[in-house]
C-alpha positions as a Markdown table, in Angstrom:
| # | Residue | x | y | z |
|---|---|---|---|---|
| 1 | Met | 0.0 | 0.0 | 0.0 |
| 2 | Val | 1.2 | 3.5 | -0.7 |
| 3 | Glu | 1.9 | 5.9 | 2.2 |
| 4 | Thr | -0.3 | 8.9 | 2.3 |
| 5 | Asn | -0.6 | 11.8 | 4.8 |
| 6 | Thr | -3.8 | 10.3 | 6.0 |
| 7 | Pro | -3.4 | 7.4 | 8.5 |
| 8 | Ile | -4.7 | 4.0 | 7.4 |
| 9 | Leu | -4.8 | 2.1 | 10.6 |
| 10 | Thr | -5.4 | 2.9 | 14.3 |
| 11 | Leu | -4.4 | 1.0 | 17.4 |
| 12 | Val | -5.6 | 1.3 | 21.0 |
| 13 | Ile | -5.6 | -0.8 | 24.1 |
| 14 | Lys | -9.0 | -2.4 | 24.4 |
| 15 | Ser | -8.5 | -4.0 | 27.8 |
| 16 | Ile | -5.7 | -4.6 | 30.3 |
| 17 | Glu | -5.4 | -5.8 | 33.9 |
| 18 | Asn | -4.9 | -2.3 | 35.4 |
| 19 | Glu | -3.9 | -3.5 | 38.9 |
| 20 | Lys | -0.7 | -5.1 | 37.5 |
| 21 | Ile | 0.5 | -2.0 | 35.6 |
| 22 | Gly | 2.2 | -0.4 | 38.6 |
| 23 | Gln | 4.5 | -3.4 | 39.0 |
| 24 | Leu | 5.9 | -2.9 | 35.5 |
| 25 | Glu | 9.1 | -1.1 | 34.4 |
| 26 | Glu | 8.7 | 2.6 | 33.7 |
| 27 | Glu | 9.4 | 2.1 | 29.9 |
| 28 | Val | 6.5 | -0.4 | 29.7 |
| 29 | Gln | 4.2 | 1.8 | 31.7 |
| 30 | Gly | 5.0 | 4.7 | 29.3 |
| 31 | Leu | 4.1 | 2.5 | 26.3 |
| 32 | Ile | 0.8 | 1.5 | 27.9 |
| 33 | Ser | 0.0 | 5.1 | 28.5 |
| 34 | Thr | 0.7 | 6.0 | 24.9 |
| 35 | Leu | -1.3 | 3.0 | 23.6 |
| 36 | Ser | -4.2 | 3.9 | 25.8 |
| 37 | Met | -4.8 | 6.7 | 23.4 |
| 38 | Leu | -5.7 | 6.2 | 19.8 |
| 39 | Cys | -2.5 | 5.8 | 17.8 |
| 40 | Ser | -2.5 | 6.0 | 14.0 |
| 41 | Phe | -0.2 | 4.5 | 11.3 |
| 42 | Leu | 0.3 | 5.8 | 7.8 |
| 43 | Ser | 0.9 | 2.4 | 6.3 |
| 44 | Val | 0.4 | -1.3 | 6.9 |
| 45 | Lys | 4.1 | -1.8 | 6.8 |
| 46 | Asp | 4.7 | 0.8 | 9.6 |
| 47 | Phe | 2.0 | -0.8 | 11.7 |
| 48 | Cys | 3.5 | -4.3 | 11.2 |
| 49 | Ser | 7.0 | -3.0 | 12.0 |
| 50 | Phe | 5.7 | -1.6 | 15.3 |
| 51 | Ile | 3.8 | -4.8 | 16.2 |
| 52 | Phe | 6.9 | -6.9 | 15.7 |
| 53 | Ser | 9.2 | -4.3 | 17.4 |
| 54 | Glu | 11.2 | -5.1 | 20.6 |
| 55 | Lys | 9.3 | -2.5 | 22.5 |
| 56 | Phe | 5.9 | -3.9 | 21.6 |
| 57 | Glu | 7.1 | -7.4 | 22.3 |
| 58 | Leu | 8.3 | -6.3 | 25.7 |
| 59 | Leu | 4.8 | -5.1 | 26.5 |
| 60 | Thr | 3.0 | -8.2 | 25.2 |
| 61 | Lys | 5.3 | -10.5 | 27.2 |
| 62 | Gln | 4.1 | -9.0 | 30.5 |
| 63 | Asp | 1.4 | -10.8 | 32.4 |
| 64 | Val | -1.2 | -8.0 | 32.1 |
| 65 | Gly | -3.7 | -9.6 | 29.8 |
| 66 | Val | -3.4 | -6.7 | 27.2 |
| 67 | Val | -5.8 | -6.8 | 24.2 |
| 68 | Phe | -5.8 | -4.3 | 21.4 |
| 69 | Glu | -8.2 | -3.0 | 18.9 |
| 70 | Ile | -7.2 | -2.3 | 15.3 |
| 71 | Gly | -9.3 | 0.1 | 13.3 |
| 72 | Ile | -9.5 | 1.5 | 9.9 |
| 73 | Tyr | -8.8 | 5.2 | 10.3 |
| 74 | Ala | -11.5 | 6.3 | 7.8 |
| 75 | Gln | -14.1 | 3.8 | 9.2 |
| 76 | His | -13.7 | 3.6 | 12.9 |
| 77 | Glu | -16.5 | 1.0 | 13.3 |
| 78 | Val | -14.6 | -1.5 | 11.3 |
| 79 | Thr | -12.2 | -3.2 | 13.7 |
| 80 | Leu | -10.2 | -6.3 | 14.6 |
| 81 | Glu | -9.0 | -7.4 | 18.0 |
| 82 | Leu | -5.3 | -8.1 | 18.3 |
| 83 | Ser | -3.6 | -10.2 | 21.0 |
| 84 | Ser | -0.3 | -11.8 | 21.3 |
| 85 | Asn | 0.8 | -15.3 | 22.6 |
| 86 | Ser | 3.7 | -17.7 | 22.1 |
| 87 | Glu | 2.4 | -18.6 | 18.6 |
| 88 | Gly | 2.5 | -15.0 | 17.4 |
| 89 | Val | 0.0 | -12.2 | 16.9 |
| 90 | Lys | -3.7 | -13.2 | 16.8 |
| 91 | Leu | -6.2 | -11.2 | 14.8 |
| 92 | Ser | -9.8 | -11.8 | 15.8 |
| 93 | Asp | -12.8 | -10.7 | 13.7 |
| 94 | Leu | -15.4 | -10.1 | 16.4 |
| 95 | Ile | -17.9 | -8.3 | 14.1 |
| 96 | Asn | -18.2 | -11.1 | 11.5 |
| 97 | Gln | -16.5 | -9.5 | 8.5 |
| 98 | Asn | -15.7 | -12.9 | 7.1 |
| 99 | Cys | -12.1 | -12.0 | 6.5 |
| 100 | Phe | -10.5 | -15.0 | 8.1 |
| 101 | Glu | -11.2 | -18.7 | 8.4 |
| 102 | Asn | -13.0 | -19.3 | 11.7 |
| 103 | Asp | -12.9 | -15.5 | 12.2 |
| 104 | Tyr | -9.3 | -15.3 | 13.3 |
| 105 | Ala | -5.7 | -15.5 | 12.0 |
| 106 | Ile | -2.4 | -16.3 | 13.7 |
| 107 | Cys | 0.5 | -14.3 | 12.3 |
| 108 | Ser | 3.9 | -15.7 | 13.3 |
| 109 | Asn | 5.9 | -13.0 | 11.5 |
| 110 | Ile | 5.8 | -9.6 | 10.1 |
| 111 | Asn | 5.0 | -10.8 | 6.5 |
| 112 | Asp | 2.0 | -12.9 | 7.7 |
| 113 | Leu | 0.6 | -9.9 | 9.6 |
| 114 | Glu | 1.1 | -7.6 | 6.6 |
| 115 | Ser | -0.6 | -10.1 | 4.3 |
| 116 | Cys | -3.6 | -10.6 | 6.6 |
| 117 | Leu | -4.1 | -6.8 | 7.1 |
| 118 | Val | -3.8 | -6.0 | 3.4 |
| 119 | Ser | -6.3 | -8.8 | 2.7 |
| 120 | Trp | -8.7 | -7.4 | 5.4 |
| 121 | Leu | -8.4 | -3.9 | 4.1 |
| 122 | Thr | -9.0 | -5.0 | 0.5 |
| 123 | Asn | -12.1 | -7.0 | 1.4 |
| 124 | Ile | -13.6 | -4.3 | 3.5 |
């Protein structure tokens, strides 16, 4: 996808176990604070790079039950849920957009994630 001045995707924390946040390193707490507000990305590639970054991985390895919501910047009601586990990043289609088999996809690397998101954006 071509980069534009208008963001393509948004990311925000959907849920987190708040009582555990105070026990985390300051750097992780700062990232949680940032991701608690709507963050936007100009391209799918930028988004995927962030999701597979060391900083994001540090957050998702914490035992705080963090779940994210991905949205389309121009259509905020169109969303996916993102969570992370040992298998990789899980995208869940909770609003039945019929984008993934069984309404979810596991992305074990940056290329898988980029492919799933491009397919989702194309089909929506």
